[in-house]
C-alpha positions in Angstrom: 2.5 -11.5 -5.5 0.8 -14.0 -3.2 -2.9 -13.8 -2.5 -4.3 -13.2 0.9 -3.2 -10.9 3.7 0.5 -10.9 3.2 2.7 -8.1 4.3 1.9 -5.1 2.1 -1.0 -6.4 0.1 -3.1 -3.9 -1.8 -6.9 -4.2 -2.2 -9.2 -2.3 -4.6 -11.9 -0.2 -2.8 -14.1 -0.6 -5.9 -14.0 -4.4 -6.4 -12.7 -5.5 -3.1 -10.2 -7.7 -4.9 -6.4 -7.9 -4.2 -4.4 -6.0 -6.8 -0.7 -5.8 -7.7 1.6 -3.5 -5.7 2.2 -1.6 -8.9 -1.5 -0.9 -9.4 -2.0 -0.1 -5.7 0.8 2.5 -5.8 -0.6 4.0 -9.1 -4.1 4.3 -7.7 -3.8 5.5 -4.1 -7.4 7.0 -4.0 -9.1 3.7 -4.8 -6.8 1.1 -3.2 -5.9 0.3 0.4 -2.6 -1.2 1.6 -3.3 -3.9 4.1 -0.7 -5.1 6.6 -0.7 -8.4 8.3 -2.3 -8.4 11.7 -4.3 -10.5 14.1 -7.8 -11.4 13.1 -10.8 -11.6 15.4 -12.0 -8.0 15.4 -15.4 -7.0 16.8 -17.3 -7.0 13.5 -16.9 -5.2 10.2 -15.2 -1.9 9.9 -14.8 0.5 7.0 -11.6 2.2 6.0 -11.1 5.1 3.6 -8.9 4.3 0.6 -8.0 8.0 0.4 -6.8 8.6 3.9 -6.3 5.1 5.2 -8.3 6.0 8.3 -11.2 4.1 9.7 -14.6 5.7 9.0 -18.1 5.3 10.3 -20.3 2.5 9.0 -22.7 5.1 7.5 -19.9 6.8 5.6 -18.5 3.4 4.4 -21.9 2.4 3.0 -22.4 5.8 1.4 -19.0 5.7 -0.3 -18.5 2.2 -1.7 -15.9 3.2 -4.3 -13.5 4.9 -1.9 -13.9 2.7 1.2 -13.0 -0.9 2.1 -15.1 -3.1 4.4 -12.9 -5.1 6.7 -14.4 -8.0 8.4 
């Protein structure tokens, strides 16, 4: 698997590192599937590894093992 934001990359909510697709599918509560998209958002956002939805900054900071910070 290539590194970076390729189509269908998985990232660990705990370490923030990219993981294999096999690990991502086996650990859906602690990994987030990222799809390729345009960059240039308006600052960092947090996304839940469990639901895949964006969450508030307060929730993201309070739950570092189950959220991903997207810059």
